[in-house]
ROPA-190786 format. One line per 10 residues: number of its first residue (from 1); their letters; for each residue z, x negated, y of N, C-alpha, C. Coordinates in nm, 4 decimals. Atoms other than C-alpha are relative to their C-alpha. Layout:
NUM	a	Z:X:Y:Z:X:Y:Z:X:Y ~ ...
//
This chain:
1	mpaiaalgrd	-0.1063:-0.0099:0.1320:-4.5061:-14.8430:11.1871:-0.1042:-0.0096:-0.0911 ~ 0.1001:-0.0153:0.1424:-4.6806:-14.9409:10.8725:0.0357:0.0686:-0.0883 ~ -0.0175:-0.1330:0.1186:-4.4941:-14.6888:10.6612:-0.1029:0.1177:0.0146 ~ 0.1174:-0.1272:-0.0425:-4.7461:-14.4383:10.8452:-0.1003:-0.0420:-0.0528 ~ 0.1530:0.0440:0.0204:-5.0546:-14.6543:10.7957:0.0239:0.0070:-0.1815 ~ 0.0151:0.0043:0.1209:-4.9310:-14.6964:10.4450:-0.0408:0.1278:-0.0987 ~ 0.0293:-0.1368:0.0754:-4.9210:-14.3200:10.3716:-0.1576:0.0121:0.0232 ~ 0.1504:-0.0163:-0.0141:-5.2714:-14.3069:10.5014:-0.0824:-0.0328:-0.0792 ~ 0.1223:0.0699:0.0552:-5.4505:-14.5257:10.2839:0.0124:0.0840:-0.1510 ~ 0.0105:-0.0692:0.1247:-5.3724:-14.3061:9.9634:-0.0077:0.1941:0.0277
11	qgnglivlsg	0.0163:-0.1355:0.0011:-5.4950:-13.9512:9.9565:0.1125:0.0933:-0.0677 ~ -0.0618:-0.0750:0.0741:-5.2572:-13.6545:9.8713:0.1229:-0.0698:0.0841 ~ -0.1430:-0.0110:-0.0327:-4.9423:-13.7714:10.0852:0.0384:0.0851:0.1285 ~ -0.0321:-0.0488:-0.1202:-4.7931:-13.6247:10.3622:0.1473:-0.0293:0.0737 ~ -0.1194:0.0408:-0.0370:-4.4825:-13.6701:10.5918:0.0951:0.1292:0.0462 ~ -0.1433:-0.1307:-0.0313:-4.1481:-13.4160:10.6726:0.0305:-0.1004:0.1239 ~ -0.0724:0.0496:-0.1022:-4.0054:-13.5437:11.0125:0.0926:0.0284:0.0148 ~ -0.1475:-0.0713:-0.0150:-3.6341:-13.5219:11.0134:0.0745:0.0397:0.1192 ~ -0.0847:-0.0155:-0.1128:-3.4171:-13.3882:11.2905:0.0315:-0.1396:0.0631 ~ -0.1172:0.0875:-0.0433:-3.2394:-13.6668:11.4917:-0.0568:-0.0558:0.1480
21	vftfshrtli	0.0359:0.0447:-0.1583:-3.2210:-13.8636:11.8542:-0.0992:-0.0872:-0.0346 ~ 0.1490:0.0512:-0.0141:-3.5001:-14.1429:11.7334:-0.1005:0.0694:-0.0333 ~ 0.1236:-0.0722:0.0357:-3.7547:-13.9225:11.5778:-0.0161:0.1018:0.1345 ~ 0.0731:-0.1018:-0.1657:-3.7197:-13.6645:11.9293:-0.0086:-0.0770:0.0708 ~ 0.0271:0.0912:-0.1412:-3.7455:-13.9478:12.1559:-0.1131:-0.0739:-0.0194 ~ 0.1581:0.0960:0.0316:-4.0521:-14.1452:11.9689:-0.0613:0.1266:-0.0540 ~ 0.0978:-0.1500:0.0453:-4.2084:-13.7580:11.8858:-0.1485:-0.0586:0.0424 ~ 0.1321:0.0107:-0.0165:-4.5130:-13.8557:12.0503:-0.0865:-0.1483:-0.0344 ~ 0.0521:0.1116:0.1144:-4.5633:-14.2075:11.8776:-0.0338:0.0422:-0.1144 ~ 0.0355:-0.0272:0.1376:-4.5062:-14.0716:11.5382:-0.1176:0.0786:0.0051
31	aelahrhrvp	0.1041:-0.0949:0.0085:-4.7497:-13.7773:11.6121:-0.1506:-0.0836:0.0085 ~ 0.0922:0.1028:-0.0383:-4.9940:-14.0487:11.7356:-0.0698:-0.0399:-0.1403 ~ 0.0226:0.1037:0.1720:-4.9625:-14.2603:11.3971:-0.0486:0.0489:-0.0882 ~ -0.0034:-0.1058:0.1404:-4.9456:-13.9441:11.1635:-0.1536:-0.0255:0.0530 ~ 0.1325:-0.0560:-0.0067:-5.2911:-13.8348:11.3293:-0.0905:-0.1053:-0.0358 ~ 0.0615:0.1130:0.0509:-5.4484:-14.1894:11.3407:-0.0534:-0.0395:-0.1481 ~ 0.0195:0.0021:0.1617:-5.3900:-14.2417:10.9793:-0.0137:0.1068:-0.0828 ~ 0.0698:-0.0679:0.0444:-5.4890:-13.9312:10.9209:0.0980:0.0562:-0.1081 ~ -0.1274:-0.0089:0.1029:-5.1194:-13.8490:10.7492:0.0606:0.1838:0.0678 ~ -0.0537:-0.1473:-0.0328:-5.0437:-13.4315:10.7489:0.1592:-0.0317:0.0233
41	avypyrefae	-0.1312:-0.0002:-0.0282:-4.6879:-13.4120:10.9081:0.0537:0.1304:0.0407 ~ -0.0886:-0.1002:-0.0567:-4.4317:-13.1476:10.9590:0.1140:-0.0121:0.0632 ~ -0.0915:-0.0355:-0.1106:-4.1877:-13.1367:11.2527:0.1300:0.1052:-0.0040 ~ -0.1000:-0.1220:-0.0166:-3.8755:-12.9767:11.3240:0.0178:0.0840:0.1152 ~ 0.0110:-0.0672:-0.1300:-3.9250:-12.8395:11.6717:-0.1399:0.0042:0.0367 ~ 0.0771:-0.0136:-0.1085:-4.1551:-12.7120:11.9079:-0.0607:-0.1081:0.0706 ~ 0.0500:0.1815:-0.1131:-4.1926:-13.0575:12.1341:-0.1157:-0.0392:-0.1022 ~ 0.0854:0.0723:0.0629:-4.3339:-13.2099:11.8263:-0.1449:0.0260:0.0159 ~ 0.1822:-0.0377:-0.0195:-4.6735:-12.9905:11.8120:-0.0108:-0.0386:0.1275 ~ 0.0633:0.0185:-0.1692:-4.6623:-13.0225:12.2317:0.0009:-0.1224:-0.0214
51	sggllsygid	0.0394:0.1698:-0.0096:-4.6647:-13.3877:12.1820:-0.0821:-0.0039:-0.0746 ~ 0.1139:0.0144:0.0964:-4.9751:-13.3710:11.9336:0.0118:0.0061:-0.1601 ~ -0.0157:-0.0486:0.1633:-4.8080:-13.3018:11.5681:-0.0750:0.1229:-0.0278 ~ 0.0813:-0.1122:0.0564:-5.0116:-13.1117:11.3526:0.0855:0.1383:-0.0055 ~ -0.0266:-0.1083:0.0080:-4.7341:-12.8404:11.2903:0.1387:-0.0401:0.0048 ~ -0.1275:0.0313:0.0116:-4.3818:-12.7741:11.3378:0.0824:0.1323:-0.0286 ~ -0.0499:-0.0924:0.0830:-4.1363:-12.5220:11.1497:0.1799:-0.0326:0.0589 ~ -0.1438:0.0062:-0.0395:-3.7563:-12.4994:11.3024:0.0657:0.1103:0.1047 ~ -0.0800:-0.1071:-0.1039:-3.5022:-12.3368:11.5015:-0.0486:-0.0104:0.1328 ~ 0.0758:0.0019:-0.1504:-3.5763:-12.2491:11.8779:0.1209:-0.0688:0.0686
61	lvaqfqqaar	-0.1070:0.0470:-0.0373:-3.3663:-12.4815:12.0442:0.0823:0.0697:0.1057 ~ -0.0755:-0.0725:-0.1016:-3.3149:-12.2922:12.3523:0.0521:0.1022:-0.0319 ~ -0.1068:-0.0993:0.0135:-3.1917:-12.0134:12.1975:0.1093:-0.0376:-0.0584 ~ -0.0952:0.0729:0.0899:-2.9519:-12.2139:11.9977:0.0992:-0.0338:0.1586 ~ -0.0841:0.0939:-0.1384:-2.8120:-12.3886:12.3693:0.0291:0.1681:0.0800 ~ -0.0585:-0.1385:-0.0528:-2.7952:-11.9905:12.4736:0.1017:0.0342:-0.0652 ~ -0.1161:-0.0636:0.0792:-2.5821:-11.8825:12.2104:0.0945:-0.0969:0.0135 ~ -0.0832:0.1062:-0.0149:-2.3973:-12.2258:12.2628:0.0897:0.0391:0.1040 ~ -0.0378:-0.0369:-0.1004:-2.3505:-12.0947:12.6072:0.1211:0.1457:-0.0075 ~ -0.0757:-0.1222:-0.0104:-2.2100:-11.7460:12.5235:0.1658:-0.0560:-0.0735
71	yvdrilqgek	-0.1335:0.0432:0.0378:-1.9458:-11.8987:12.3220:0.0661:-0.1154:0.0642 ~ -0.0741:0.0125:-0.0938:-1.8303:-12.1166:12.5837:0.0769:0.0672:0.1163 ~ -0.0674:-0.1363:-0.1037:-1.7821:-11.8343:12.8098:0.1216:0.0586:-0.0915 ~ -0.1088:-0.0456:0.0485:-1.6072:-11.6616:12.5477:0.1401:-0.0526:-0.0368 ~ -0.0905:0.1009:0.0129:-1.3685:-11.9874:12.5085:0.0978:0.0169:0.1449 ~ -0.0277:0.0148:-0.1183:-1.3390:-11.9761:12.8976:0.0369:0.1217:0.0201 ~ -0.0652:-0.1450:-0.0141:-1.2442:-11.6001:12.8976:0.1456:-0.0076:-0.0789 ~ -0.1429:0.0389:0.0419:-0.9308:-11.6940:12.6814:0.0149:0.0272:-0.1517 ~ -0.0064:-0.0246:0.1642:-1.0523:-11.6299:12.3286:0.0706:-0.1574:-0.0730 ~ -0.0361:0.1313:0.1131:-0.9317:-11.8885:12.0608:-0.1346:-0.0608:-0.0804
81	aadlpvqept	0.1431:0.0152:0.1076:-1.2483:-12.0948:11.9126:0.0123:0.0122:-0.1377 ~ -0.0208:0.0013:0.1532:-1.0814:-12.0878:11.5910:-0.0107:0.1368:-0.0542 ~ 0.0178:-0.1512:-0.0078:-1.0998:-11.7169:11.6122:-0.1710:0.0532:-0.0069 ~ 0.1550:-0.0023:-0.0619:-1.4874:-11.7441:11.7107:-0.0629:0.0009:-0.1685 ~ 0.0741:0.0118:0.1338:-1.7273:-11.6533:11.3873:-0.1119:-0.1247:0.0071 ~ 0.0594:0.1036:0.0176:-1.9146:-11.9377:11.2474:-0.1900:0.0706:0.0339 ~ 0.1414:-0.0125:0.0143:-2.3241:-11.8958:11.3228:-0.0901:-0.0422:-0.0173 ~ 0.1020:0.0518:0.0296:-2.5944:-11.9654:11.2129:-0.1246:0.0383:0.1035 ~ 0.1323:-0.0262:-0.0791:-2.9758:-11.9902:11.4008:-0.0559:0.1715:-0.0725 ~ 0.0637:-0.1294:0.0395:-3.1177:-11.6341:11.3929:-0.1828:-0.0035:0.0553
91	kyelvinppl	0.1756:0.0368:-0.0286:-3.4738:-11.7606:11.5478:-0.0500:-0.1099:-0.0257 ~ 0.0554:0.1336:0.0570:-3.7158:-11.9860:11.3784:-0.1040:0.0274:0.0687 ~ 0.1221:-0.0253:-0.0624:-4.0450:-12.0923:11.5450:-0.1137:-0.0881:-0.1272 ~ 0.1106:0.0419:0.1036:-4.3826:-12.1863:11.3401:-0.1020:-0.0144:0.1067 ~ 0.1331:0.0418:-0.1328:-4.6263:-12.3776:11.6049:-0.0766:-0.0849:-0.0760 ~ 0.1498:0.0595:0.0663:-4.9574:-12.4792:11.4371:-0.0669:-0.0747:0.1411 ~ 0.0597:0.0987:-0.0872:-5.1649:-12.7547:11.6521:-0.1395:0.0245:-0.0438 ~ 0.1365:0.0124:0.0869:-5.5358:-12.6664:11.5318:-0.1043:-0.1152:0.0897 ~ 0.0968:0.0792:-0.0495:-5.7156:-12.8676:11.8116:-0.0176:-0.1123:-0.0115 ~ -0.0148:0.1021:0.0110:-5.6290:-13.1549:11.6677:-0.1403:-0.0640:-0.0971
101	nfrlc	0.1527:0.0133:0.1432:-5.9699:-13.1333:11.3783:0.0656:-0.0587:-0.0737 ~ -0.0753:0.1085:0.1048:-5.7211:-13.2639:11.1192:-0.1237:0.0380:-0.1116 ~ 0.1052:-0.0376:0.1068:-5.9812:-13.3317:10.8268:0.1006:-0.1258:-0.1133 ~ -0.0720:0.1155:0.1070:-5.7678:-13.5004:10.4903:-0.1459:-0.0946:-0.0513 ~ 0.0365:0.0243:0.1059:-6.0571:-13.5400:10.3035:-0.1538:-0.0823:0.0410
//
C-alpha cells in the first residue's frame, strides 16, 4: 500500500484505522505495513493489536455479541423489539503492544 509508505516518509504522521470488513480482514497486512514504514497507528479492536498493531482502543466485541444475544432472547420470549431500549457499548478496551520496539525518531 503506497499510502502507508508515503505516510512513513514524513515525520509526525500517524494513521487511524477505521472499523470495517476490509480493514478487519486485512488487519495483519495493515499492521505490518505501518510497522515497516514506522507509522504509528491506532486501531478499533483488540484483534488488530493481537495481529501486530501498535495499539487499539474500542468496544469489546465479545461483550457486544453477548448483549445482542440477550436482546434476541428477550424477543424470542415475546417482547416486542420496538419496546426494547437502545443500548450503547458499556465496555471499552485499550490494548498496547509494547514488544514492537517502535521508534519514530
